[in-house]
Biopython code that builds the backbone (N, CA, C, O; Angstrom):
import numpy as np
from Bio.PDB.StructureBuilder import StructureBuilder

atoms = [
    (1, "MET", "N", (-12.145, -24.966, 16.043)),
    (1, "MET", "CA", (-13.142, -25.648, 15.217)),
    (1, "MET", "C", (-12.300, -26.830, 14.572)),
    (1, "MET", "O", (-11.257, -26.687, 13.935)),
    (2, "LYS", "N", (-12.924, -27.980, 14.846)),
    (2, "LYS", "CA", (-12.236, -29.292, 14.397)),
    (2, "LYS", "C", (-12.139, -29.419, 12.895)),
    (2, "LYS", "O", (-11.050, -29.357, 12.324)),
    (3, "ASN", "N", (-13.248, -29.593, 12.276)),
    (3, "ASN", "CA", (-13.251, -29.850, 10.831)),
    (3, "ASN", "C", (-13.733, -28.750, 9.991)),
    (3, "ASN", "O", (-13.875, -28.912, 8.779)),
    (4, "GLY", "N", (-13.993, -27.627, 10.580)),
    (4, "GLY", "CA", (-14.453, -26.471, 9.686)),
    (4, "GLY", "C", (-15.849, -26.258, 9.559)),
    (4, "GLY", "O", (-16.297, -25.180, 9.166)),
    (5, "ASP", "N", (-16.684, -27.385, 9.921)),
    (5, "ASP", "CA", (-18.076, -27.283, 9.942)),
    (5, "ASP", "C", (-18.630, -26.325, 10.994)),
    (5, "ASP", "O", (-18.382, -26.532, 12.182)),
    (6, "VAL", "N", (-19.346, -25.321, 10.619)),
    (6, "VAL", "CA", (-19.909, -24.290, 11.491)),
    (6, "VAL", "C", (-21.230, -23.850, 11.001)),
    (6, "VAL", "O", (-21.387, -23.907, 9.782)),
    (7, "ILE", "N", (-22.139, -23.454, 11.673)),
    (7, "ILE", "CA", (-23.400, -22.823, 11.321)),
    (7, "ILE", "C", (-23.430, -21.427, 11.919)),
    (7, "ILE", "O", (-23.192, -21.134, 13.091)),
    (8, "ILE", "N", (-23.784, -20.554, 10.851)),
    (8, "ILE", "CA", (-23.953, -19.064, 11.222)),
    (8, "ILE", "C", (-25.402, -18.802, 11.191)),
    (8, "ILE", "O", (-26.113, -19.177, 10.259)),
    (9, "VAL", "N", (-25.848, -18.133, 12.250)),
    (9, "VAL", "CA", (-27.313, -17.692, 12.335)),
    (9, "VAL", "C", (-27.353, -16.218, 12.417)),
    (9, "VAL", "O", (-26.479, -15.564, 12.986)),
    (10, "ASP", "N", (-28.434, -15.689, 11.810)),
    (10, "ASP", "CA", (-28.639, -14.272, 11.854)),
    (10, "ASP", "C", (-29.445, -13.997, 13.101)),
    (10, "ASP", "O", (-30.675, -13.977, 13.079)),
    (11, "GLY", "N", (-28.718, -13.782, 14.206)),
    (11, "GLY", "CA", (-29.384, -13.585, 15.550)),
    (11, "GLY", "C", (-28.455, -14.048, 16.664)),
    (11, "GLY", "O", (-27.262, -14.272, 16.457)),
    (12, "TYR", "N", (-29.007, -14.176, 17.784)),
    (12, "TYR", "CA", (-28.232, -14.534, 18.961)),
    (12, "TYR", "C", (-28.071, -16.002, 19.185)),
    (12, "TYR", "O", (-28.940, -16.750, 18.737)),
    (13, "VAL", "N", (-26.988, -16.520, 19.870)),
    (13, "VAL", "CA", (-26.819, -17.858, 20.324)),
    (13, "VAL", "C", (-27.152, -17.786, 21.926)),
    (13, "VAL", "O", (-27.945, -18.562, 22.460)),
    (14, "THR", "N", (-26.531, -16.881, 22.539)),
    (14, "THR", "CA", (-26.765, -16.670, 23.970)),
    (14, "THR", "C", (-27.426, -15.228, 24.187)),
    (14, "THR", "O", (-27.280, -14.322, 23.367)),
    (15, "LEU", "N", (-28.164, -15.098, 25.365)),
    (15, "LEU", "CA", (-28.795, -13.815, 25.526)),
    (15, "LEU", "C", (-28.366, -13.106, 26.825)),
    (15, "LEU", "O", (-28.533, -11.894, 26.957)),
    (16, "ASP", "N", (-27.826, -13.850, 27.758)),
    (16, "ASP", "CA", (-27.394, -13.295, 28.978)),
    (16, "ASP", "C", (-26.335, -14.112, 29.731)),
    (16, "ASP", "O", (-25.950, -15.176, 29.247)),
    (17, "ASN", "N", (-25.882, -13.689, 30.817)),
    (17, "ASN", "CA", (-25.036, -14.333, 31.713)),
    (17, "ASN", "C", (-25.559, -15.519, 32.457)),
    (17, "ASN", "O", (-24.818, -16.342, 32.995)),
    (18, "ASN", "N", (-26.944, -15.580, 32.468)),
    (18, "ASN", "CA", (-27.613, -16.645, 33.282)),
    (18, "ASN", "C", (-27.912, -17.918, 32.350)),
    (18, "ASN", "O", (-28.594, -18.854, 32.768)),
    (19, "GLY", "N", (-27.411, -17.896, 31.179)),
    (19, "GLY", "CA", (-27.624, -19.130, 30.276)),
    (19, "GLY", "C", (-28.795, -19.023, 29.375)),
    (19, "GLY", "O", (-29.073, -19.960, 28.626)),
    (20, "LYS", "N", (-29.496, -17.938, 29.403)),
    (20, "LYS", "CA", (-30.699, -17.919, 28.472)),
    (20, "LYS", "C", (-30.158, -17.944, 26.956)),
    (20, "LYS", "O", (-29.245, -17.246, 26.516)),
    (21, "LEU", "N", (-30.839, -18.800, 26.324)),
    (21, "LEU", "CA", (-30.606, -19.188, 24.933)),
    (21, "LEU", "C", (-31.350, -18.244, 24.003)),
    (21, "LEU", "O", (-32.468, -17.806, 24.276)),
    (22, "GLY", "N", (-30.630, -17.927, 22.801)),
    (22, "GLY", "CA", (-31.340, -17.271, 21.604)),
    (22, "GLY", "C", (-31.536, -18.403, 20.655)),
    (22, "GLY", "O", (-31.282, -19.560, 20.990)),
    (23, "LEU", "N", (-31.964, -18.098, 19.528)),
    (23, "LEU", "CA", (-32.381, -19.013, 18.574)),
    (23, "LEU", "C", (-31.150, -20.000, 18.201)),
    (23, "LEU", "O", (-31.327, -21.210, 18.065)),
    (24, "GLY", "N", (-29.967, -19.418, 18.057)),
    (24, "GLY", "CA", (-28.795, -20.204, 17.807)),
    (24, "GLY", "C", (-28.397, -21.298, 19.015)),
    (24, "GLY", "O", (-27.873, -22.385, 18.769)),
    (25, "GLY", "N", (-28.689, -20.892, 20.178)),
    (25, "GLY", "CA", (-28.441, -21.762, 21.344)),
    (25, "GLY", "C", (-29.476, -22.932, 21.208)),
    (25, "GLY", "O", (-29.112, -24.092, 21.401)),
    (26, "TYR", "N", (-30.686, -22.641, 20.898)),
    (26, "TYR", "CA", (-31.585, -23.851, 20.827)),
    (26, "TYR", "C", (-31.159, -24.731, 19.610)),
    (26, "TYR", "O", (-31.246, -25.954, 19.718)),
    (27, "LEU", "N", (-30.714, -24.176, 18.485)),
    (27, "LEU", "CA", (-30.183, -24.999, 17.370)),
    (27, "LEU", "C", (-29.076, -25.803, 17.799)),
    (27, "LEU", "O", (-28.988, -26.983, 17.458)),
    (28, "TYR", "N", (-28.144, -25.182, 18.596)),
    (28, "TYR", "CA", (-26.970, -25.918, 19.127)),
    (28, "TYR", "C", (-27.400, -27.204, 19.844)),
    (28, "TYR", "O", (-26.925, -28.304, 19.562)),
    (29, "ASP", "N", (-28.349, -26.994, 20.810)),
    (29, "ASP", "CA", (-28.823, -28.120, 21.565)),
    (29, "ASP", "C", (-29.673, -29.111, 20.636)),
    (29, "ASP", "O", (-29.563, -30.324, 20.809)),
    (30, "ALA", "N", (-30.387, -28.675, 19.807)),
    (30, "ALA", "CA", (-31.166, -29.581, 18.936)),
    (30, "ALA", "C", (-30.287, -30.385, 18.018)),
    (30, "ALA", "O", (-30.718, -31.441, 17.555)),
    (31, "LEU", "N", (-29.088, -29.952, 17.728)),
    (31, "LEU", "CA", (-28.113, -30.672, 16.955)),
    (31, "LEU", "C", (-27.253, -31.470, 17.842)),
    (31, "LEU", "O", (-26.177, -31.865, 17.393)),
    (32, "ASP", "N", (-27.594, -31.754, 19.041)),
    (32, "ASP", "CA", (-26.799, -32.483, 19.964)),
    (32, "ASP", "C", (-25.413, -31.846, 20.240)),
    (32, "ASP", "O", (-24.474, -32.582, 20.542)),
    (33, "GLN", "N", (-25.264, -30.609, 20.155)),
    (33, "GLN", "CA", (-24.033, -29.873, 20.373)),
    (33, "GLN", "C", (-22.813, -30.416, 19.542)),
    (33, "GLN", "O", (-21.664, -30.427, 19.984)),
    (34, "LYS", "N", (-23.184, -30.877, 18.258)),
    (34, "LYS", "CA", (-22.150, -31.492, 17.338)),
    (34, "LYS", "C", (-21.453, -30.418, 16.569)),
    (34, "LYS", "O", (-20.301, -30.595, 16.172)),
    (35, "TYR", "N", (-22.135, -29.267, 16.336)),
    (35, "TYR", "CA", (-21.658, -28.249, 15.368)),
    (35, "TYR", "C", (-21.635, -26.983, 16.097)),
    (35, "TYR", "O", (-22.620, -26.636, 16.749)),
    (36, "PRO", "N", (-20.502, -26.219, 16.027)),
    (36, "PRO", "CA", (-20.411, -24.861, 16.571)),
    (36, "PRO", "C", (-21.399, -23.996, 15.819)),
    (36, "PRO", "O", (-21.523, -24.048, 14.595)),
    (37, "ILE", "N", (-22.119, -23.173, 16.637)),
    (37, "ILE", "CA", (-23.046, -22.194, 16.171)),
    (37, "ILE", "C", (-22.596, -20.778, 16.467)),
    (37, "ILE", "O", (-22.340, -20.410, 17.614)),
    (38, "ILE", "N", (-22.504, -19.977, 15.384)),
    (38, "ILE", "CA", (-22.061, -18.527, 15.514)),
    (38, "ILE", "C", (-23.329, -17.811, 15.223)),
    (38, "ILE", "O", (-24.055, -18.129, 14.280)),
    (39, "GLY", "N", (-23.613, -16.741, 16.131)),
    (39, "GLY", "CA", (-24.734, -15.901, 15.908)),
    (39, "GLY", "C", (-24.189, -14.496, 15.670)),
    (39, "GLY", "O", (-23.385, -13.958, 16.431)),
    (40, "ILE", "N", (-24.681, -13.939, 14.564)),
    (40, "ILE", "CA", (-24.339, -12.476, 14.221)),
    (40, "ILE", "C", (-25.643, -11.702, 14.216)),
    (40, "ILE", "O", (-26.469, -11.870, 13.320)),
    (41, "ALA", "N", (-25.830, -10.837, 15.239)),
    (41, "ALA", "CA", (-26.968, -10.133, 15.277)),
    (41, "ALA", "C", (-26.812, -8.600, 14.996)),
    (41, "ALA", "O", (-25.807, -7.996, 15.371)),
    (42, "LYS", "N", (-27.811, -8.003, 14.339)),
    (42, "LYS", "CA", (-27.711, -6.546, 13.958)),
    (42, "LYS", "C", (-28.185, -5.662, 15.008)),
    (42, "LYS", "O", (-27.766, -4.509, 15.105)),
    (43, "ASN", "N", (-29.108, -6.198, 15.854)),
    (43, "ASN", "CA", (-29.652, -5.332, 16.936)),
    (43, "ASN", "C", (-29.144, -5.766, 18.317)),
    (43, "ASN", "O", (-28.950, -6.948, 18.599)),
    (44, "GLU", "N", (-28.950, -4.801, 19.115)),
    (44, "GLU", "CA", (-28.360, -5.036, 20.444)),
    (44, "GLU", "C", (-29.408, -5.619, 21.441)),
    (44, "GLU", "O", (-30.527, -5.109, 21.478)),
    (45, "PHE", "N", (-29.108, -6.604, 22.202)),
    (45, "PHE", "CA", (-29.981, -7.143, 23.252)),
    (45, "PHE", "C", (-29.477, -6.568, 24.463)),
    (45, "PHE", "O", (-28.260, -6.516, 24.646)),
    (46, "THR", "N", (-30.342, -6.103, 25.363)),
    (46, "THR", "CA", (-30.036, -5.193, 26.375)),
    (46, "THR", "C", (-29.254, -5.891, 27.637)),
    (46, "THR", "O", (-28.389, -5.296, 28.280)),
    (47, "THR", "N", (-29.642, -7.126, 27.880)),
    (47, "THR", "CA", (-29.071, -7.674, 29.124)),
    (47, "THR", "C", (-27.580, -8.072, 28.942)),
    (47, "THR", "O", (-27.174, -8.528, 27.873)),
    (48, "PRO", "N", (-26.774, -7.883, 30.028)),
    (48, "PRO", "CA", (-25.394, -8.236, 29.929)),
    (48, "PRO", "C", (-25.102, -9.707, 29.588)),
    (48, "PRO", "O", (-25.761, -10.630, 30.066)),
    (49, "ASP", "N", (-24.030, -9.881, 28.694)),
    (49, "ASP", "CA", (-23.693, -11.176, 28.330)),
    (49, "ASP", "C", (-22.172, -11.146, 28.182)),
    (49, "ASP", "O", (-21.671, -10.519, 27.248)),
    (50, "SER", "N", (-21.378, -11.842, 29.122)),
    (50, "SER", "CA", (-19.999, -11.808, 28.934)),
    (50, "SER", "C", (-19.410, -12.413, 27.753)),
    (50, "SER", "O", (-18.258, -12.166, 27.397)),
    (51, "GLN", "N", (-20.255, -13.265, 27.095)),
    (51, "GLN", "CA", (-19.767, -13.994, 25.828)),
    (51, "GLN", "C", (-20.198, -13.196, 24.599)),
    (51, "GLN", "O", (-20.041, -13.707, 23.490)),
    (52, "ARG", "N", (-20.706, -12.036, 24.716)),
    (52, "ARG", "CA", (-21.181, -11.299, 23.560)),
    (52, "ARG", "C", (-19.931, -10.359, 23.198)),
    (52, "ARG", "O", (-19.241, -9.848, 24.080)),
    (53, "ARG", "N", (-19.693, -10.169, 21.804)),
    (53, "ARG", "CA", (-18.623, -9.278, 21.429)),
    (53, "ARG", "C", (-19.282, -8.355, 20.379)),
    (53, "ARG", "O", (-20.181, -8.716, 19.621)),
    (54, "ASN", "N", (-18.748, -7.156, 20.421)),
    (54, "ASN", "CA", (-19.120, -6.161, 19.415)),
    (54, "ASN", "C", (-18.099, -6.307, 18.322)),
    (54, "ASN", "O", (-16.900, -6.423, 18.576)),
    (55, "VAL", "N", (-18.603, -6.302, 17.064)),
    (55, "VAL", "CA", (-17.744, -6.462, 15.899)),
    (55, "VAL", "C", (-18.044, -5.164, 14.988)),
    (55, "VAL", "O", (-19.183, -4.850, 14.641)),
    (56, "TYR", "N", (-16.964, -4.503, 14.670)),
    (56, "TYR", "CA", (-17.042, -3.433, 13.734)),
    (56, "TYR", "C", (-16.440, -3.732, 12.442)),
    (56, "TYR", "O", (-15.274, -4.120, 12.366)),
    (57, "ARG", "N", (-17.212, -3.562, 11.385)),
    (57, "ARG", "CA", (-16.723, -3.968, 10.041)),
    (57, "ARG", "C", (-16.746, -2.655, 9.188)),
    (57, "ARG", "O", (-17.527, -1.736, 9.432)),
    (58, "GLY", "N", (-15.794, -2.632, 8.127)),
    (58, "GLY", "CA", (-15.749, -1.555, 7.363)),
    (58, "GLY", "C", (-15.583, -0.210, 8.099)),
    (58, "GLY", "O", (-14.867, -0.088, 9.093)),
    (59, "GLU", "N", (-16.248, 0.724, 7.581)),
    (59, "GLU", "CA", (-16.226, 2.115, 8.076)),
    (59, "GLU", "C", (-17.333, 2.372, 9.085)),
    (59, "GLU", "O", (-17.469, 3.477, 9.610)),
    (60, "SER", "N", (-18.160, 1.283, 9.363)),
    (60, "SER", "CA", (-19.366, 1.482, 10.208)),
    (60, "SER", "C", (-18.985, 1.758, 11.619)),
    (60, "SER", "O", (-18.055, 1.150, 12.149)),
    (61, "LYS", "N", (-19.729, 2.721, 12.276)),
    (61, "LYS", "CA", (-19.496, 3.025, 13.727)),
    (61, "LYS", "C", (-20.488, 2.112, 14.547)),
    (61, "LYS", "O", (-20.410, 2.024, 15.773)),
    (62, "THR", "N", (-21.393, 1.462, 13.818)),
    (62, "THR", "CA", (-22.386, 0.650, 14.540)),
    (62, "THR", "C", (-21.980, -0.841, 14.563)),
    (62, "THR", "O", (-21.704, -1.386, 13.494)),
    (63, "PRO", "N", (-21.929, -1.524, 15.717)),
    (63, "PRO", "CA", (-21.370, -2.835, 15.649)),
    (63, "PRO", "C", (-22.472, -3.931, 15.302)),
    (63, "PRO", "O", (-23.684, -3.724, 15.369)),
    (64, "LEU", "N", (-21.897, -5.083, 14.936)),
    (64, "LEU", "CA", (-22.713, -6.247, 14.957)),
    (64, "LEU", "C", (-22.508, -6.900, 16.274)),
    (64, "LEU", "O", (-21.518, -6.570, 16.927)),
    (65, "PHE", "N", (-23.334, -7.791, 16.740)),
    (65, "PHE", "CA", (-23.230, -8.438, 17.998)),
    (65, "PHE", "C", (-23.048, -10.033, 17.827)),
    (65, "PHE", "O", (-23.894, -10.781, 17.337)),
    (66, "LEU", "N", (-21.900, -10.375, 18.278)),
    (66, "LEU", "CA", (-21.482, -11.777, 18.137)),
    (66, "LEU", "C", (-21.667, -12.695, 19.309)),
    (66, "LEU", "O", (-21.290, -12.306, 20.414)),
    (67, "THR", "N", (-22.165, -13.773, 19.179)),
    (67, "THR", "CA", (-22.242, -14.841, 20.262)),
    (67, "THR", "C", (-21.961, -16.200, 19.681)),
    (67, "THR", "O", (-22.045, -16.371, 18.465)),
    (68, "ALA", "N", (-21.649, -17.116, 20.454)),
    (68, "ALA", "CA", (-21.366, -18.516, 19.887)),
    (68, "ALA", "C", (-21.463, -19.510, 20.951)),
    (68, "ALA", "O", (-21.349, -19.174, 22.129)),
    (69, "LYS", "N", (-21.691, -20.852, 20.554)),
    (69, "LYS", "CA", (-21.613, -22.073, 21.385)),
    (69, "LYS", "C", (-20.800, -22.998, 20.563)),
    (69, "LYS", "O", (-20.882, -23.033, 19.335)),
    (70, "GLY", "N", (-19.953, -23.803, 21.324)),
    (70, "GLY", "CA", (-19.088, -24.946, 20.708)),
    (70, "GLY", "C", (-17.910, -24.260, 20.062)),
    (70, "GLY", "O", (-17.157, -24.966, 19.390)),
    (71, "VAL", "N", (-17.689, -23.140, 20.165)),
    (71, "VAL", "CA", (-16.398, -22.469, 19.733)),
    (71, "VAL", "C", (-16.206, -21.200, 20.501)),
    (71, "VAL", "O", (-17.194, -20.559, 20.859)),
    (72, "ASP", "N", (-14.866, -20.761, 20.803)),
    (72, "ASP", "CA", (-14.717, -19.674, 21.552)),
    (72, "ASP", "C", (-14.985, -18.417, 20.781)),
    (72, "ASP", "O", (-14.464, -18.260, 19.677)),
    (73, "VAL", "N", (-15.799, -17.484, 21.326)),
    (73, "VAL", "CA", (-16.280, -16.375, 20.704)),
    (73, "VAL", "C", (-15.051, -15.369, 20.420)),
    (73, "VAL", "O", (-15.151, -14.526, 19.528)),
    (74, "ASP", "N", (-13.969, -15.478, 21.153)),
    (74, "ASP", "CA", (-12.829, -14.632, 20.837)),
    (74, "ASP", "C", (-12.023, -15.047, 19.683)),
    (74, "ASP", "O", (-11.382, -14.238, 19.012)),
    (75, "GLU", "N", (-12.057, -16.403, 19.435)),
    (75, "GLU", "CA", (-11.464, -17.036, 18.134)),
    (75, "GLU", "C", (-12.202, -16.701, 16.947)),
    (75, "GLU", "O", (-11.674, -16.606, 15.839)),
    (76, "VAL", "N", (-13.447, -16.521, 17.183)),
    (76, "VAL", "CA", (-14.475, -16.266, 15.998)),
    (76, "VAL", "C", (-14.418, -14.773, 15.587)),
    (76, "VAL", "O", (-14.560, -14.436, 14.412)),
    (77, "GLN", "N", (-14.206, -13.886, 16.596)),
    (77, "GLN", "CA", (-14.362, -12.558, 16.272)),
    (77, "GLN", "C", (-13.452, -11.942, 15.089)),
    (77, "GLN", "O", (-13.951, -11.249, 14.202)),
    (78, "PRO", "N", (-12.215, -12.220, 15.144)),
    (78, "PRO", "CA", (-11.540, -11.694, 13.937)),
    (78, "PRO", "C", (-11.935, -12.353, 12.615)),
    (78, "PRO", "O", (-11.740, -11.770, 11.548)),
    (79, "LYS", "N", (-12.463, -13.510, 12.679)),
    (79, "LYS", "CA", (-12.863, -14.108, 11.421)),
    (79, "LYS", "C", (-14.193, -13.482, 10.872)),
    (79, "LYS", "O", (-14.410, -13.385, 9.665)),
    (80, "VAL", "N", (-15.089, -13.056, 11.864)),
    (80, "VAL", "CA", (-16.147, -12.322, 11.381)),
    (80, "VAL", "C", (-15.926, -10.928, 10.883)),
    (80, "VAL", "O", (-16.593, -10.432, 9.975)),
    (81, "GLU", "N", (-14.908, -10.288, 11.552)),
    (81, "GLU", "CA", (-14.386, -9.038, 11.052)),
    (81, "GLU", "C", (-13.921, -9.079, 9.587)),
    (81, "GLU", "O", (-14.113, -8.168, 8.782)),
    (82, "GLN", "N", (-13.293, -10.231, 9.333)),
    (82, "GLN", "CA", (-12.664, -10.436, 7.897)),
    (82, "GLN", "C", (-13.536, -11.063, 6.925)),
    (82, "GLN", "O", (-13.111, -11.375, 5.813)),
    (83, "MET", "N", (-14.836, -11.281, 7.317)),
    (83, "MET", "CA", (-15.744, -11.945, 6.280)),
    (83, "MET", "C", (-15.831, -11.033, 5.006)),
    (83, "MET", "O", (-15.543, -9.837, 5.058)),
    (84, "HIS", "N", (-16.234, -11.647, 3.887)),
    (84, "HIS", "CA", (-16.289, -10.882, 2.767)),
    (84, "HIS", "C", (-17.294, -9.770, 2.732)),
    (84, "HIS", "O", (-18.410, -9.926, 3.228)),
    (85, "GLY", "N", (-16.915, -8.612, 2.139)),
    (85, "GLY", "CA", (-17.872, -7.492, 2.068)),
    (85, "GLY", "C", (-17.340, -6.260, 2.671)),
    (85, "GLY", "O", (-16.803, -6.318, 3.777)),
    (86, "PRO", "N", (-17.443, -5.202, 2.062)),
    (86, "PRO", "CA", (-16.844, -3.899, 2.628)),
    (86, "PRO", "C", (-17.691, -3.121, 3.723)),
    (86, "PRO", "O", (-17.199, -2.180, 4.346)),
    (87, "PHE", "N", (-18.942, -3.545, 3.917)),
    (87, "PHE", "CA", (-19.782, -2.969, 4.817)),
    (87, "PHE", "C", (-20.060, -3.653, 6.105)),
    (87, "PHE", "O", (-19.539, -4.735, 6.376)),
    (88, "ARG", "N", (-20.930, -2.992, 6.954)),
    (88, "ARG", "CA", (-21.172, -3.589, 8.270)),
    (88, "ARG", "C", (-21.629, -5.000, 8.215)),
    (88, "ARG", "O", (-21.175, -5.843, 8.989)),
    (89, "ILE", "N", (-22.586, -5.289, 7.244)),
    (89, "ILE", "CA", (-23.144, -6.661, 7.172)),
    (89, "ILE", "C", (-22.252, -7.380, 6.161)),
    (89, "ILE", "O", (-21.983, -6.851, 5.083)),
    (90, "PRO", "N", (-21.781, -8.622, 6.518)),
    (90, "PRO", "CA", (-20.989, -9.452, 5.616)),
    (90, "PRO", "C", (-21.898, -9.789, 4.428)),
    (90, "PRO", "O", (-23.119, -9.819, 4.577)),
    (91, "THR", "N", (-21.360, -10.024, 3.342)),
    (91, "THR", "CA", (-21.970, -10.353, 2.018)),
    (91, "THR", "C", (-22.907, -11.631, 2.252)),
    (91, "THR", "O", (-24.084, -11.650, 1.891)),
    (92, "LEU", "N", (-22.279, -12.673, 2.879)),
    (92, "LEU", "CA", (-23.044, -13.868, 3.204)),
    (92, "LEU", "C", (-24.364, -13.566, 3.884)),
    (92, "LEU", "O", (-25.414, -14.024, 3.433)),
    (93, "LEU", "N", (-24.321, -12.774, 4.998)),
    (93, "LEU", "CA", (-25.584, -12.510, 5.782)),
    (93, "LEU", "C", (-26.506, -11.656, 5.000)),
    (93, "LEU", "O", (-27.715, -11.815, 5.169)),
    (94, "LYS", "N", (-26.054, -10.724, 4.120)),
    (94, "LYS", "CA", (-26.902, -9.875, 3.346)),
    (94, "LYS", "C", (-27.607, -10.793, 2.338)),
    (94, "LYS", "O", (-28.799, -10.610, 2.095)),
    (95, "LYS", "N", (-26.917, -11.766, 1.748)),
    (95, "LYS", "CA", (-27.466, -12.560, 0.723)),
    (95, "LYS", "C", (-28.620, -13.493, 1.493)),
    (95, "LYS", "O", (-29.745, -13.623, 1.010)),
    (96, "LEU", "N", (-28.252, -14.069, 2.630)),
    (96, "LEU", "CA", (-29.174, -14.831, 3.429)),
    (96, "LEU", "C", (-30.411, -14.106, 3.682)),
    (96, "LEU", "O", (-31.511, -14.613, 3.460)),
    (97, "ASP", "N", (-30.248, -12.876, 4.163)),
    (97, "ASP", "CA", (-31.422, -12.051, 4.478)),
    (97, "ASP", "C", (-32.277, -11.811, 3.194)),
    (97, "ASP", "O", (-33.506, -11.808, 3.266)),
    (98, "GLN", "N", (-31.709, -11.640, 2.190)),
    (98, "GLN", "CA", (-32.420, -11.470, 0.973)),
    (98, "GLN", "C", (-33.264, -12.657, 0.494)),
    (98, "GLN", "O", (-34.408, -12.593, 0.043)),
    (99, "LEU", "N", (-32.456, -13.830, 0.680)),
    (99, "LEU", "CA", (-33.249, -15.014, 0.266)),
    (99, "LEU", "C", (-34.346, -15.447, 1.270)),
    (99, "LEU", "O", (-35.343, -16.022, 0.835)),
    (100, "SER", "N", (-34.216, -15.210, 2.522)),
    (100, "SER", "CA", (-35.186, -15.416, 3.487)),
    (100, "SER", "C", (-36.469, -14.689, 3.312)),
    (100, "SER", "O", (-37.524, -15.123, 3.775)),
    (101, "ARG", "N", (-36.369, -13.518, 2.602)),
    (101, "ARG", "CA", (-37.483, -12.632, 2.451)),
    (101, "ARG", "C", (-38.340, -13.062, 1.246)),
    (101, "ARG", "O", (-39.476, -12.614, 1.088)),
    (102, "LEU", "N", (-37.782, -13.925, 0.416)),
    (102, "LEU", "CA", (-38.514, -14.350, -0.835)),
    (102, "LEU", "C", (-39.798, -15.095, -0.568)),
    (102, "LEU", "O", (-40.487, -15.495, -1.507)),
]
sb = StructureBuilder()
sb.init_structure("model")
sb.init_model(0)
sb.init_chain("A")
sb.init_seg("    ")
for serial, (resi, resn, name, xyz) in enumerate(atoms, 1):
    if name == "N":
        sb.init_residue(resn, " ", resi, " ")
    sb.init_atom(name, np.array(xyz, "f"), 0.0, 1.0, " ", f" {name:<3s}", serial, name[0])
structure = sb.get_structure()
């Protein structure tokens, strides 16, 4: 990541090995691929995606599902694992989810 600007979405950036895009992938394209997009999803998408990583946080045995465009997903994985919060869902995403339901 060049200047630290990154957008995190609650969902997928890529959905499969054939280039099918999730919400984050469409956002990446709509922003002219200027900003890295990181997708953190709570539910598993069934099609294989070589760019999807399972992220285990805290004591949870259930993973989060990480995808990205504009940045190497393997570079991002340890950073997501270290995001603030002791539980499966990082504090930032929990707060985002709460605000989006208002």
